[in-house]
N, C-alpha and C positions, 0 to 999 in steps of 0.2 A: 483497546488498546491501539484499535486504529489510529484515532482521532489526537493520540499522544503522539503518534509518529507525525501526524501533522505538527505539531506543536514543535517536536525536534529538529523539523525542516526546516521552521520557521524561526527556529531559536540558531538553527547553522545561519541562513541567508541573513540575521541579525547581526550576528559575528563577525561579522565584512566589516561594520562600523570598528571603530578606535574607541573600547568600550572598559569601562575599571577589568582588575583579573578577578574580583567576585564573577564578575558573568563566565567569563571564561571557563572557572573554577564549574559552576553551575551547567554550563552546556557540555563540559565532558562529562558531567554527572549524568545528567541528563540523557546525551546520545549512546553512552558506554551502555547505559542502560536500556534504554529501545536495543540497540545493536543484541545484546545478550540476552530479549526476548527473541528477537529476529534469529539468531543463533539456535536457541532451541527450537523453534517452530521449524527450522530448515536445517535440522541434524539430520536426518534419514535423506534429503533428498541427496545432499555433497553437490549440488549445483553452483551455479553464480552467485547465488544471494547469499549462501551460505559462507564464501570464500570472501567476498565483498564485505559483510561483515564481520568477519573474523577480523579483517586487515584494519576495517574502521574501530572494531573495538581495541585492536593494540594499540593506535595512533591518539584513541580519544581517552585510555585510560585514565582515571584519576589518582590510582595508586601507585604506577609506575609510571610519572608522567614520561612524554617525549617531548623535550623542547626544541622546536628548531628555531626559536631566535628571531628569525626575520618575520614580517609580518604579512609579504607579501605569499611566499608558503602558508599560511595558514588560510589565505582569502581564497585560493585554488582548491585547497583541501575541504573548506567550507561550503566552496559552491558544489564541487562533487557529490560529498556527504547529503546535503541537502535537497539534489535533484537524487538520489538512489533512495534516501527515503521517502521522497512522493511518488516516485517510477513505484516505488514498493509498495504504498499506501496505495495506487490506483491500480494496484494490481490485486489487489487484499478485496477493492468495495465490488460487491458482484455484477456483471453487469445485467440491464432488463433484459428479457427477451421480449421480442416481438412476437405478439400471437397471430399467425397469420388470419387473414380475413375470412369469417365463414359466407359461404358461397350459397347458392340459392337456387334451388331446379326447377329454371320455369318450365320444361317440358314436364307438368303434371298429365300422368295416365291416367284417365278418369273410370272408377270399376263403375259399373251398373249395381245399382243396388233398387230393389224394387219393394215395395210398400207391405208385398204382402206373400205371408210365408205359408209353407206346404209343408203340415205335418200328418206323420204318418201313423 
């Protein structure tokens, strides 16, 4: 699922170019599907991501599409949605934890050892 978010973000950035209507239908389906998955994942939190992707789902809904009729508006929306998807992807990727380096104790105290043992 994580890598499908990157694909959706890249498709949003490709949507800036003037392409046939079939691509934009595909873009609506892909972005609304990813927004729906993120909405389900973020349902309990009701934070920024939940609200943002509900709005994205409404804008990119393929069943009841919103037509803005002017390409510059969609260019701005595609850029914003692409950036949001990319940031959400970066939030999902676990950050590598840097292990602290092990320190070696150089002040070693030697314990005296004898070879002979006294047995009683």
